N, C-alpha and C positions, 0 to 999 in steps of 0.2 A: 412829499414835495421833493424833487430832485434839484440838482444844481441848474443854474440858469444855462441856456444854450451856449455852445461853443462860439466864440467870436474871434475875429482877427484884429490886430492893432490898426489903428488909423494913422498912427505915426510912430516913428522909432528913430533911434540915432545912437551914436557913441559920444559920450561926454568926456571931454578932457578934464580930469580932476586933479591933475598935477602928479608929481613924483613918477612920470612916465607911464601912468595908468589911464586908461580910458574905459568908461563904464557903459555897458549896454543898458538902454532903457526903452520902454514902449509905453503907449497910451492907447487905451481901448474904451468902448462905450461911448458916452455922450460928451463931446468936447466942452459942453457947457454945464455938465453935471456936477455933482458933489465930488470934490477931489478925494481919492483914497489911494494910499500908498501901500503896497504889498512887500513885505520883508520875508524872503525865504529862509529856510533852515540851514543846518550845517553846524558851524560856519563852513562854507565851501560848497554848498549845494548850488542850486540855480532856480531861477523863476520858471514856472510851469504854466503851460496854457490852461491847465485845470485851475490855477489860482484866480484866473479872470472870472470864473463861473460862480464865484461866491458873492457877486455883486449884480444887482439889477442894472443891465447895460444902458437902460433908458434914463436912469437916475444917477448914475456915477460916471465920473471921469477916472478911470482905473489906471494907476501908474505902477508898472512893475519894473525892477531892475535886477541885474545880475551883480551882486556885490564884488568888490575888488577881487581879482584873481579867479573868479568863478564864472561858469557858463560861457557866455559870449563876450565877457569883458577881457580886456587884454592889459598887460601880459597875463597869461594863465599861471596859477599856482603850481600846476603840474610840471612846469618847465623849471629844472633845477636851478637855472641862473636868475629866475624871478626873485626880486628883493622883497623878502617878507617883512623886513623892518618897517616898511611904510604900509602895512596892512594890519591895523589895529582898530579897536573900537572907536577911538577918537577920529581916525581917519574915515571910517565908514560913516560916522554921524556928519562930518564935514561934507562928505560926498552927497548925502541927503540934503543937506542945505544948499549945495550947489545946484542940484537937480531941481529943488523946489523953485529957486530963483530962475534957472533956465527955462522952467515951464511957466513961470509967471503965476504960481500959486501961492496965495497968502497962508492958508491954513488947510490941513488935510486930516482925514481919518487915517490911522495907522492900523494895519492888519498884520499880524506876525504869527509864524508857526515855529515852535521850538526855539532854536537859536534866534530866529526872527523876533520871538517874544522878548528875549533878553535885550536885543538891540532896540526894539520898540520901546520897551520900558525905560531904558537909559536915555533914549532920545527925548521921550516925553519929559523925563525928569530934568533934562538939561536945556530943553527947548519947549517949555510948556505952552508958550504963547502960540505955537504953530500946530498944536495937535488938538483936533476937535474931539476925537474919541479914540479909544483903543479897543480892538477885537483881537484876542490872542487865543491860541490853541496849543496843546502840547507845552504848557507853560513851564518856563524855567527862569532862573534869575541869574545864572553864571557864577554861582558861589563855589568855593573850593569844596565844600561838603557835597555838593552835587557831582563834581568831578570825581571825588573820592568814592562816592557811591557807585557811579557808572563804571569806573575802571577797576575798583577793588572790592567794594562791598557786595557787589552782585556775583562775586566769585563764589559765595556761599550758595547761591541760588543755581549757578551754572558752573559747577566745579570742573567738569571736563573741558568745556570751552575755555574756561579761564586758565586751566593748565596749559592749553595750547597758546593761549594770548601770552602768558609769562615766559613760555619756552623761547620765544623770539628774542627776548632781552638778555643781555649779558647777566650773569648771576648777581653781580654787585649793583645792578640797576633795578632789581626787583622789589625792593623795600621802600622806595622813595615815591616821588611823583611819576606815575606810570605814563601819563600823557607826555610829560617833558622828556622821559626816557625814550619814548617812541619818536617823539619829534627830533631827537638827535640822531636816530637812526634814518629818519626821513630827510635829513640834511646831509647825510653822508655822501662823500664824493663817489662812492661805489654804487653804481646804478642797480646792481643786483641786491645789495643790502636795502636800498630804498624800496624796490619792488616787493621784496619779502616783507618788509615792515608794513607797507600799505595793504597788502593782502591780509596779513595777520590782524591788522587794526579793523579793517572792514569785516572780517569774518566774525570778530568779537561783537561788533555793532549789530551784525545780522543776527547773532545768537541771542542777543539780549533785548533788542528792540524790534518786536515783530512789526512789519510794515507790509503795505501792499506790494504785490509782486513786481510792479513796475519800478518801486523804490529799490528793491534788492537787485534787480536786473542792471541798474546803473552801475553797480560795483563790478560787473563783468567787463566794463569798458576800462582799460588800463589807465587811460588818461584821466577820466573822471575819478577813478579810484585813487590815483596818486594825488590829484589836486585836492580832493576831499580830505583824505587822511592827513596830508601835509598841513592844510588850513586848520582842521579841528584840533590837531595836536599842537599847533603853534598857539591857538587861543586857549585851549584848555591847560597847557603847560605853563601859561604866563598869566594866570588869574584873570583870563578874558580881557586883559588890559584894562581892568576896571578900577584898580585902586590898592587898598591896603593889605590884601592878602588874607584878611580874617576869614574864618570858615563861613560865617553868615553871609558876607558879601555886601557890597554897597548898594545894590538895587533894592534888596529888602530893607536895608538900613534906612534908605531914602525914600521908602514908600510914601511917606507923608508929602513928598513933593508933588504927588499925583493928584493932590487935592484940587477938586474942581473939574477934573477930566473924567467924564463918564467912561465906562469900560465894561466889557464882557469877557470873561475867562471861561473857556470851554475845555473841560478836562476829563479824560478817561479815567474811570475809577481804578483801573489796573495799570495806570502808568506808573513805572517804578520810581519816578521822581516824587510821587506822592509819599513815599516812605519817610521823607524828611518833613512832611506837613507844610512845605513852602507855599503852595498855591493857597491853602487855607490861611496862612499867616499873611500873605500878601492881601488877600481879599478882606480880611478883618482890619487891616491897617489902611485900607483904601475904601472909604465909605461909599464912594460913587460907583463902586464895581459891583457887578453881578457875577456870581459864580455858578456855573451850570456843570454839574457832575453827570457824566454819561456812564450809566452802569454797564460793566463788562467791557468798556472801551479801554484801549491801551493808549500808547503815546499818540497813535493815530486813533481818534475817537470814532471813526467809522461813519456809517450813514446817518446815525442819530447825532453824532457830533456836527455833521454837515448841516442837518436841519437846524441846530442851534446856532451855528455860524450864520446861515441865511437869515434866520429870525433877527439876529443882531444887525446885520447890515440893512435889512429892510427897515427895521425900526429906526436906525440912525438916518436912513435916507429920507424919512418923512419930515425931518427938521434938524437944524444945526442945534444939538444939545450941548455943544462946547461952550466955552466962555466967550 
């Protein structure tokens, strides 16, 4: 079974969310269908037309948005004068609530990939009454332990690429929080420093997280590369703006707050994030969740992962299994 056919939005707009930010949104499928919100990855990526295809367009009212600073939203994070202090997890969750009110939606299914799973989990924990179900893939929780693994721990697996990654940093910055150190370079007043840092950051990500060719090709666009690297390091270097800074992180700590919300977790068995066992711990702390492990799948769980995601949205379309 493949993804649903390509569709175009029946409505779209730019929502003024305050702080000088306007967020791009679109709706697809059935205007009277079950509402579903799509949260893209990154942070700093963008909504993709392919994301629309994980939902039966006859059954769902599919809502996509580009998060602050990303994609078609304005101002772009790639612009050096864009104020990143008003781009935090709390700001993004407030934007989701503004969008839900703007569209007149009472409750919606939340679908998230990678960073979108972090945002979706925290949104459901803090706004449980508006989330009917969660469908998450490339699952992460935004903990400091995950950041340390992805920026430093994988150096033992990819030593040559990691040596290049470290080489861009001043010697006295190579022993601390590497994401924060890169973010300082990406905030430099020197455009050449920022560009070298963005290239080095995305080269490291490309080396460690195998992705479809289209995803890697995005990094050849200097504007996308800059906005993505600046946003990721902004979040990763500041505890994802989630709380107390402990290694485990608040999303896993507060997993009990998901009680009563059905969910499906689709995870590739070769996703490096699994080295910390976080998706299993999340699943076992959240009784209403189903964990689908895709053998030989990576952070992108591939075609078999797509089948599991479709099975989940099709199942949830058959009835509101939320509270």
